[in-house]
C-alpha positions in Angstrom: 59.2 143.8 23.2 61.7 141.2 24.2 64.2 139.3 22.1 64.9 135.7 22.9 67.9 133.6 21.8 68.1 129.8 22.3 71.3 127.8 22.5 72.4 124.4 23.6 71.0 122.3 20.9 72.9 119.5 19.2 73.2 115.9 18.5 73.0 113.2 21.2 72.4 109.5 21.4 69.3 108.1 22.9 69.5 108.2 26.7 71.7 111.2 26.7 71.2 114.7 28.1 71.2 118.3 26.9 70.5 121.6 28.5 68.9 124.3 26.4 69.3 128.0 27.3 67.1 130.9 26.4 68.6 134.3 26.9 66.2 137.3 27.0 67.1 140.8 26.0 65.4 142.2 29.2 64.1 141.2 32.6 62.0 138.1 32.6 60.9 138.2 36.2 57.8 140.1 35.2 56.7 137.9 32.4 53.5 136.0 33.0 55.2 132.9 31.7 58.2 131.5 29.9 57.9 128.3 27.9 59.6 125.8 25.8 57.9 124.5 22.7 59.1 122.2 19.9 58.4 121.4 16.3 59.3 118.1 14.7 59.6 117.7 10.9 56.1 117.5 9.4 54.4 118.3 12.7 52.9 121.3 14.4 54.6 123.2 17.1 53.7 121.7 20.5 54.2 122.9 24.1 56.9 121.1 26.1 57.1 122.9 29.4 55.9 126.2 31.0 57.1 128.2 33.9 54.7 130.8 35.2 55.6 134.1 36.7 54.8 132.8 40.2 57.0 129.8 39.8 54.6 127.0 38.8 55.9 124.4 36.4 53.9 122.6 33.8 55.0 119.7 31.7 53.5 117.8 28.8 53.1 114.1 29.6 55.6 113.0 27.0 58.4 114.8 29.0 57.3 114.5 32.6 60.1 113.0 34.7 62.7 113.6 32.0 62.7 117.4 31.4 63.0 120.3 33.9 62.4 124.0 33.2 64.0 126.6 35.4 65.1 130.2 35.2 67.7 132.5 36.5 66.2 136.0 36.8 69.5 137.6 37.5 70.8 136.4 34.1 67.5 136.6 32.3 67.9 133.0 31.2 65.4 130.2 31.1 66.7 126.6 30.9 65.4 123.3 29.8 67.3 120.4 31.2 66.5 117.3 29.1 67.5 113.9 30.4 66.9 110.4 29.0 66.4 111.8 25.5 64.5 109.7 23.0 64.6 109.7 19.2 61.1 111.2 19.3 62.4 114.2 21.1 64.1 115.2 17.8 62.8 118.7 16.9 63.6 122.4 16.8 63.1 123.7 20.2 61.7 127.3 20.7 61.6 129.5 23.7 58.6 131.7 24.2 57.7 134.6 26.6 54.2 135.7 27.6 53.1 139.3 28.2 50.0 137.9 30.0 48.3 134.6 30.2 50.1 131.5 29.3 50.5 131.8 25.5 53.8 133.2 24.3 53.8 136.5 22.4 57.5 136.5 21.7 59.6 133.7 20.2 63.2 132.9 19.7 64.6 131.5 16.4 64.9 127.9 17.7 67.7 125.5 18.4 67.8 122.0 16.8 68.0 118.9 18.9 68.7 115.6 17.2 68.5 112.3 19.1 69.8 109.2 17.4 68.7 105.8 18.5 
């Protein structure tokens, strides 16, 4: 079992930046993956970025070149650096951790990001 807590959400204007943090209750260096997902109002939750246990990064096309996922194993924290934010990035962002494979088994409570145009 691992507990996840997101932080760093807020309101920003289009073109701005935010950095989200996901703090885990235990070591994350042995998870098969850590990921960021988001859910916009009226839409299903969608994957944003994934960081595998061996360090590979995957991004959805709609954030490539703008978002970067990273982690600090010593602090048990996963980050999502979001640059050049757009209004369509407005959503609740969730952090997920995978026991195995690439689908999260554990979720945080989410942090809201609002981008105004």
